[in-house]
C-alpha positions as MATLAB code, in Angstrom:
seq = 'MAHPRPFRFGIQLHTAVAGEEWADLARRVEDLGFDTLLLPDHFGDQLAPVPAMMAAAAATTTLKVGCLVFDNDYKHPVVLAKELATIDRLSGGRVEVGLGAGWMLSDYEQAGMSYDSGKVRVDRFEEGLAIIKGLLGPDPVDFEGEHYTIRGLDGLPKPAQARPPILVGGGLKRMLTIAAREADIVGINPTMPNGAADADAARTGTAEQTDEKLGWVKAAAGDRYDDLEINLLTLGCFLTDDRADLAEKLAPLFGLTPAELLEFPHALIGSTEEIVDVIEARRARWDASYIVVQSDALEAMAPIVAQLAGR';
ca = [
      59.140  -98.157  128.606;
      62.754  -97.613  127.601;
      65.336  -97.491  130.363;
      66.747  -93.953  130.860;
      70.269  -95.330  130.476;
      70.573  -97.136  127.110;
      73.209  -99.837  126.854;
      76.558  -99.270  125.280;
      79.557 -101.541  125.181;
      83.295 -101.107  125.254;
      86.162 -103.523  124.798;
      89.605 -103.366  126.383;
      92.361 -104.320  123.980;
      96.063 -104.544  124.680;
      98.294 -105.158  121.709;
      98.812 -106.002  118.054;
     101.796 -107.264  116.046;
     101.748 -104.377  113.561;
      99.901 -101.219  112.688;
      97.638 -102.764  110.071;
      96.575 -105.482  112.461;
      95.669 -102.831  115.034;
      93.734 -100.869  112.434;
      91.880 -104.012  111.313;
      91.054 -104.828  114.919;
      89.697 -101.343  115.568;
      87.525 -101.578  112.448;
      86.248 -104.995  113.557;
      85.298 -103.558  116.985;
      83.426 -100.737  115.239;
      81.683 -103.058  112.769;
      80.442 -105.307  115.614;
      78.679 -102.361  117.270;
      80.961 -101.666  120.194;
      80.885  -98.018  121.193;
      84.386  -97.714  122.652;
      87.857  -99.198  122.259;
      89.847  -98.880  125.464;
      93.378  -99.717  126.568;
      94.823 -100.271  130.012;
      97.730  -98.149  131.252;
     100.487 -100.472  132.476;
     104.129 -101.135  131.687;
     103.822 -104.761  130.625;
     103.087 -106.306  127.228;
     100.685 -103.753  125.825;
     100.650 -100.860  123.400;
     101.119  -97.405  124.892;
      97.604  -96.029  125.183;
      98.011  -92.545  123.684;
      99.439  -93.481  120.252;
      97.276  -96.623  120.126;
      94.159  -94.523  120.779;
      95.063  -92.183  117.934;
      95.793  -95.055  115.538;
      92.469  -96.692  116.372;
      90.595  -93.422  115.875;
      92.326  -92.809  112.546;
      91.304  -96.277  111.309;
      87.608  -95.792  112.150;
      84.837  -93.282  111.748;
      82.512  -93.508  114.773;
      84.397  -95.592  117.353;
      85.249  -93.783  120.574;
      88.696  -94.348  122.057;
      89.995  -94.158  125.592;
      92.023  -95.659  128.398;
      90.631  -97.633  131.311;
      92.278  -95.858  133.039;
      95.200  -93.464  132.856;
      97.246  -93.706  136.044;
      97.650  -90.145  137.360;
     101.165  -90.909  138.590;
     102.519  -91.856  135.166;
     101.992  -88.514  133.383;
     101.786  -84.970  134.602;
      98.138  -83.838  134.183;
      99.157  -80.924  131.970;
     100.884  -83.276  129.552;
      98.024  -85.773  129.549;
      95.377  -83.086  129.050;
      97.174  -81.758  125.987;
      97.547  -85.278  124.514;
      93.875  -86.074  125.088;
      92.710  -82.771  123.629;
      94.861  -83.368  120.567;
      93.394  -86.841  119.962;
      89.889  -85.465  120.476;
      90.517  -82.709  117.970;
      92.057  -85.008  115.369;
      89.395  -87.691  115.819;
      86.474  -85.324  115.517;
      85.431  -85.632  119.159;
      85.752  -89.326  119.930;
      87.809  -89.373  123.150;
      86.588  -90.761  126.457;
      88.840  -89.754  129.341;
      89.411  -92.516  131.935;
      91.385  -91.394  134.998;
      92.528  -93.191  138.149;
      94.892  -92.958  141.095;
      97.028  -95.995  140.210;
      96.970  -99.427  141.838;
      99.304 -101.977  140.213;
     102.216 -102.455  142.583;
     104.416 -104.241  140.036;
     104.312 -101.218  137.701;
     105.664  -98.952  140.415;
     108.312 -101.417  141.521;
     109.580 -102.143  138.009;
     109.666  -98.468  137.068;
     111.331  -97.422  140.338;
     108.402  -95.207  141.275;
     107.357  -94.619  144.873;
     104.172  -96.544  145.672;
     102.757  -93.982  148.057;
      99.916  -94.714  150.430;
      96.435  -94.888  148.990;
      95.597  -91.566  150.626;
      98.519  -89.780  148.981;
      97.834  -91.323  145.573;
      94.151  -90.331  145.760;
      95.041  -86.827  147.001;
      97.335  -86.408  144.021;
      94.762  -87.908  141.660;
      92.042  -85.529  142.877;
      94.286  -82.587  142.083;
      95.189  -84.038  138.685;
      91.519  -84.578  137.878;
      90.674  -80.962  138.633;
      93.520  -79.783  136.431;
      92.601  -82.011  133.488;
      88.932  -81.018  133.698;
      89.983  -77.387  133.705;
      92.424  -77.667  130.798;
      89.860  -79.527  128.674;
      87.394  -76.692  129.332;
      87.167  -73.237  127.789;
      89.068  -71.146  130.311;
      92.676  -70.748  131.514;
      93.532  -72.702  134.652;
      95.021  -71.504  137.909;
      95.537  -74.206  140.505;
      97.457  -74.296  143.748;
      97.619  -77.679  145.480;
      99.921  -79.828  147.567;
     101.146  -81.762  144.530;
     100.631  -79.448  141.499;
     100.734  -75.729  140.823;
      99.309  -74.376  137.565;
      99.472  -70.675  136.729;
      97.288  -69.132  134.032;
      97.608  -72.054  131.608;
      95.124  -72.203  128.788;
      94.821  -75.784  127.590;
      95.470  -75.731  123.844;
      94.443  -77.109  121.479;
      90.872  -77.211  122.637;
      89.119  -80.568  122.179;
      86.448  -80.962  119.510;
      83.913  -81.818  122.220;
      82.888  -79.076  124.641;
      84.608  -81.334  127.176;
      85.259  -85.024  126.568;
      83.356  -87.251  128.999;
      85.376  -88.285  132.046;
      85.252  -91.769  133.552;
      86.493  -92.332  137.092;
      86.338  -95.779  138.617;
      86.972  -97.070  142.099;
      86.120  -99.608  144.755;
      86.521  -97.618  147.945;
      84.226  -94.921  149.290;
      86.523  -91.970  148.754;
      87.231  -92.716  145.062;
      83.600  -93.408  144.355;
      82.619  -90.199  146.114;
      85.039  -88.210  143.954;
      83.710  -89.967  140.868;
      80.118  -89.287  141.789;
      80.825  -85.576  142.271;
      83.236  -84.941  139.374;
      82.923  -87.544  136.629;
      80.384  -88.189  133.875;
      80.845  -91.969  134.034;
      81.355  -93.871  137.281;
      83.051  -97.263  137.217;
      82.126  -99.429  140.187;
      85.059 -101.805  140.652;
      86.599 -104.259  143.052;
      89.416 -102.836  145.158;
      92.992 -104.054  144.818;
      94.168 -104.604  148.413;
      97.412 -106.312  147.320;
      98.123 -104.016  144.365;
      97.203 -106.899  142.034;
      94.148 -108.276  140.268;
      93.932 -111.434  142.375;
      91.335 -113.450  144.282;
      91.481 -111.021  147.209;
      90.464 -108.277  144.783;
      87.558 -110.329  143.438;
      86.209 -110.808  146.955;
      85.834 -107.028  147.250;
      83.463 -106.842  144.279;
      80.570 -109.110  145.136;
      76.983 -108.245  144.301;
      76.233 -107.210  147.904;
      79.322 -105.000  148.033;
      78.311 -103.433  144.733;
      74.922 -102.594  146.263;
      76.776 -100.692  148.997;
      79.098  -98.985  146.536;
      76.226  -97.778  144.402;
      74.708  -96.335  147.584;
      77.859  -94.312  148.136;
      77.662  -93.025  144.560;
      74.021  -92.015  144.923;
      74.655  -90.228  148.204;
      77.602  -88.288  146.875;
      76.053  -87.450  143.501;
      72.796  -86.119  144.856;
      70.781  -84.367  142.181;
      73.372  -85.149  139.475;
      72.991  -88.921  139.818;
      70.425  -89.093  137.020;
      73.014  -87.602  134.652;
      75.661  -90.178  135.504;
      76.453  -93.318  133.504;
      77.337  -96.383  135.568;
      80.098  -98.625  134.231;
      80.987 -102.230  135.081;
      84.292 -103.745  133.895;
      83.949 -107.425  133.015;
      87.006 -109.473  133.944;
      85.784 -112.656  132.249;
      83.133 -113.602  129.717;
      82.424 -117.360  129.500;
      79.944 -118.779  127.013;
      78.464 -122.098  128.130;
      75.238 -124.091  127.989;
      75.691 -125.112  131.636;
      76.408 -122.009  133.652;
      76.018 -123.735  137.022;
      78.615 -126.371  136.167;
      81.110 -123.835  134.799;
      80.608 -121.574  137.832;
      81.469 -124.574  140.029;
      84.754 -125.021  138.158;
      85.681 -121.332  137.947;
      84.725 -120.208  141.445;
      88.059 -121.133  143.097;
      89.929 -118.965  140.592;
      87.929 -115.959  141.757;
      87.965 -116.887  145.443;
      84.170 -116.936  145.430;
      81.492 -119.546  145.916;
      79.712 -120.710  142.736;
      76.585 -118.778  143.788;
      78.634 -115.609  144.376;
      80.368 -115.996  141.017;
      77.065 -116.253  139.137;
      76.078 -112.893  140.693;
      79.581 -111.383  140.482;
      79.125 -108.069  138.608;
      82.469 -108.402  136.873;
      81.947 -111.765  135.145;
      79.493 -112.982  132.528;
      78.690 -116.691  132.447;
      76.073 -118.514  130.382;
      74.575 -118.874  126.959;
      74.096 -115.803  124.766;
      70.469 -115.571  125.899;
      71.385 -115.981  129.576;
      74.090 -113.303  129.371;
      71.598 -110.906  127.779;
      69.284 -111.543  130.717;
      72.123 -111.083  133.208;
      73.188 -107.738  131.688;
      69.580 -106.491  131.768;
      69.236 -107.579  135.363;
      72.403 -105.726  136.327;
      71.119 -102.569  134.776;
      67.878 -102.970  136.712;
      69.798 -103.506  139.995;
      72.751 -101.131  139.602;
      71.812  -98.815  136.685;
      74.886 -100.323  134.943;
      74.391  -99.499  131.280;
      78.004  -99.246  130.135;
      79.604 -102.683  130.009;
      83.265 -103.174  129.134;
      84.663 -106.609  128.295;
      88.130 -107.974  127.634;
      89.705 -108.638  124.232;
      89.055 -112.379  124.254;
      85.312 -111.718  124.422;
      85.134 -109.794  121.161;
      83.402 -112.383  119.028;
      81.430 -113.991  121.869;
      79.886 -110.625  122.792;
      79.027 -109.669  119.217;
      75.453 -111.080  119.216;
      74.855 -109.674  122.677;
      76.021 -106.205  121.612;
      73.840 -106.466  118.492;
      70.816 -107.235  120.634;
      71.320 -104.733  123.442;
      73.323 -101.732  122.218;
      71.260  -98.572  122.313;
      68.311 -100.225  124.050;
];
């Protein structure tokens, strides 16, 4: 019997030397069977996500494009909603909307932005999410909140999709609760207690913690859980014929034991056949059918994507 959530795969890319290289890369992603090309949203050495999304969409025919994820603090939600609707219209309905509250401390420090408490950032994000959902929908938006006020604004142009799917990820209960209630795709992530993707972050994303996080999602989603897609972001994909030995060597980098690393939902370690088995096991355990990998895994994941995509 087919699983109710068929697999699809995304890849997170960062940069290219020139436009033609980026276009070629997007076409390669599409040809290998990936469903989505995604960019991060940071101020370091990466392409800006909005123009890069449009360029990737223009170079392809079926590939979806998105950002994993837009930081709510970097763009006013009215501006971002208009940009996303425009890309969706011009791409023929191929935008996936990834939204988050912001976490990378160095971005805020380098840009001179206030790194407010997690509560304030999530409060502001929750308002921004409501506004973007409204503006991507059919009706004018009125919104009165602590951080944003919108008066009778009709989001134009309208996207090609009735409303592009929205992905919200998180590692703490409040963000996952919001995602479960409001998003179409829920990303279950580690948390970033130091505002950085470090070993402390990895220790917040173990298999057992992911069990608990999925429980929060199910409780908050209620009857709509069956309509949600569960996403896992893979931080590392390592092909090897001796996964136990490689896990022993890599475990200190993640701040985990080798056994924990082999079960770590955000890493893939093993031969092609073993990784296929691992991905299937994670769907069975966590309903995780949408797997996103990093740019350096493009070719290594190709046979895995070919075997599992759509199944």
